[in-house]
N, C-alpha and C positions, 0 to 999 in steps of 0.2 A: 191610354195610360198604362204604366207598368203595374205588375201585381202589387208591389209595395204601395204605390200611390192609391190604387183601387181599394186595397185593404184599409189604409188610413182613412179614406173617405167613408168607407162603410162603418168603421168604428164610430165616426162622428155622426154620420147621417142617421144611422139606426140606433145610435146610443147603445151599442151592444158589443160585447166581447164573445158572444156565443157562436160557436161553429156547430152546425148540425151534420153529423156523420150519416151518410146514406149507405147503410149496410143491409141491403134487402135480403131477407130470408123467407122464401116463399112458404115455408112450413108455418110461419107466423102470420101470414096475410089473412085478412078477413075472408070469410067464406065466398063472398061474391066475386073475388078476384082469382080464386084458385082455379086452375085449368085454363085460364086465358093466356094466349100466346104472348101478349105484351104486358103481362101482369106486373113484372118488375118495373117497367117504364111507368105504367099507370100509378103504381104505388108511390114510387119516388117522386114523380111529377106532382102528385097531389100534396105530398109532404112539403116539397119545395114551394109550391104556390101558397100553401097555408102559413109558411114561416118566413118567407123572404124578407119581410119588413122587420123581423126580430133578430136577424143574424148578421154577422160580419163576413161569413163565408159558408160554403157547403163543402163537404169532404166525402165524395163517393169512394168506397174501397173496391178496387178493381176485382179482387178475388170473388166477391159476392156476385159479380156479373159474369165473369169468365167461367165460374164453376157451373153455371146454368146456360152456357153458350149464348149469353145475352150481351155480347159486346156491342151489337148494333143498337140495343136499347140504351146502353151507356152513352154511345155517341148521340142518340136522339135526346137523352136526358140533358146532357151538357149543352147541346144546342138550344133546348127549351129554356134552360136557366138563363143562358146569355140573352135570349130574345125576350123573355118575359119577366126576368128578375134583374133588370139592369143595375150595374154597380155592385153586384154580389159576386166575388171571385169564386172559382171552383178549384179546389185542391184535389188532384187525383192521387189517392193514397195507394202507391204501388211499391214503395220501398225498393226501388231498383238499385243495383250495384254490380257493375261488371267492367271489364276492360274497355278502353276508349272506343274501339271500333264497334263493339256491341252496344255500348252506351249511346253512341250516335243513333243507332236504330231505335233504341228505347225512347230517345228524345223525339225522334220523328213520330213514333207511335203516340206518345203522350201529348205533344204540343201541336202536331199537324193532323194526325188522325182524329184524336179525341178533342182537340182544341181546349185542353185544360189550361188554367191560368198558372198553376203551380204543381209541383210533384214532390213527393217525399222520396228521399234518396238515402241509401246506406253509405256512409263515408269510409267504410273499413278498407276499401282498396285504394284510397288516396285521391289526391287532387286530379290526376289525369282521368280518373273514372267519373269525375264530377264535371269536368270541363265541357263535355258535349251539351249538358243542360244549361250551363252558364252562357253558352253561345247564343242563346235566345234571350236578348237583353230585357225584353218586356215581361219575361216569365219569372216565377218564383221557384227557388230551389230550397227545400226544407229538409235539413239533414238530421238524422237520428243522433241524439246526444245522450239523454238519460231517459230510457224508456220506462213505461209504467208496469211492465210485467216483472214478477219477482226474479226470474232468471236473468234479467238484464244486468244484475250485479256480478254475474259470473265473469264478465269481461269489463264492463263499464266502471267497476270499482278497482280495477287493477292499478297498482302503483306504477306511474310512468315518470321517472325523474323527480320524485317528490310530490307529484300531484296525481289525482285520480285520472283514469283514461277519459272519462266524460268531461272533466275539466280541461284536459288537453284539447279535446275535440272542440269544445266551446271557444277556447282561446284561438285555436287555429282558424276556425271558420270566421270568427269576428275580426281577426287581425290580418289574415293572409288570403283567405279564399273569397271574402266578400268585397272584392275590388269594384264590382259593378252595382253593389247595393241590392242584390237579388236574394240574398241568403236569409234563412230563418232556421230555427232549431226545434226539434221535438224534445220536450221535457215532460215527463209524466206527472200527473196530479197526485199520484200515490206517494210522491217524495217531495213534499213542499220545502224541506231543507235544501235539497239539491236545486230546486227551482230558484230559491233565493241566491244560492251560490252561482248558478249560471247567469242570473240577471246581473250580479255583481261583476262578472267577467265580461259580459257582452254589451253592457250599456243598453241602448234602446232597440237592439235587434229583436224582431218579432219572435215570439215563442208559440208554437202549436202545442197545446196541452191536452192530451187525452187522459182519461182515467176518472172523470167525475161520473156520477150516475151509477150505472150498473157495476162499474169497477170500484166504487167506494171512495174515490178521492174527495177530500174535504174542500168545499168551495171557498170558504172564508180563508183558510190557510193558503190555498192556491193563489187567490187574487192578491192577498197581502204580500205573498212572496214574490210574485212575478210581475205585478203592474209596474209601469213606468211612472215617472213623475207626473205626467198628465193623465194618469188613470187609464192608459191604453196598453199596447204592447203585447196583448195576449189574444190567442184564438183558442178558447176553451171548448173542447169538443164533448158533445154528448150524442150518443147514437141510439142505443136500444131504449133508454128511458123515455125518449121522445118518439121514436118511430113506432113503438108498440104500446103507447099509452092507451090506445083504444083497440077494441077487438072486433068492431062491427063496421057497418058502412060509414059511420061517422068518425072513422079513424083519423082523418086529417084534422078535424076539429079538435079531437083529443090531443093530437100532436101539437097543435097550436097552443092549447092551454098549458101543456107541459113545457113548451118552449118559452112562453111568457113567464111562467113561474121560475124557470131556470135563469133566463136573462135577468129578471128582477132580483133574484137572489145574488147573482154575480155583481150586479150594479150596486147592491147594498154595501159592498165592501170596496168599491173602487175609490 
């Protein structure tokens, strides 16, 4: 199945719009994991196993692995999720963006080396920088649109022919770039008004929404602004609030409880 099909099935099967972000910070790991050579893998694997029936996708952030020379653990983690959490797609949050020939290599890295189901991509360099990812028809390509960080407004709110730049990106992706049905957009939960505007522009295109939990995004406002008519259409990401809900050897159980609470809160407003 394609990424879009797998995501839609996970929305329904798990009754969930929750995406758990896997951003492993060894400094925050329980004491029994510190110093272990495969601590990053063990930590993330346990979180994935504990929450797989509660989510619509997982989203490892590549920088948290690369910074600790743990790319091999990232490969092993994605392989584990595919083998043990069937039907849950993996989005590799890499925010790539470069000329076509370089993007081709990034696409090989993400889709062939790591076997991710989708990637986040920066659209700033235009369609030809995105085409190499779209050449994998079963994979998802999730483009930055309206990001959750305050500085996103420096560029994303610029006027472009009578519309905001983020609105132009949303329209461009939905109408011209998404010819194979692979595309989705990143829209931050810290700006529910913009989520609503993007949903108005793109119809049922899936939206990856970071910014709830530690970043303070409002769940009710996010869901009401971004849900589709059938109560789906969103991948609402929470990372730190779930990953570090527990501090001891029972961290995975604590993460599960936090995930249940977050999923149920999201579902309250669907």
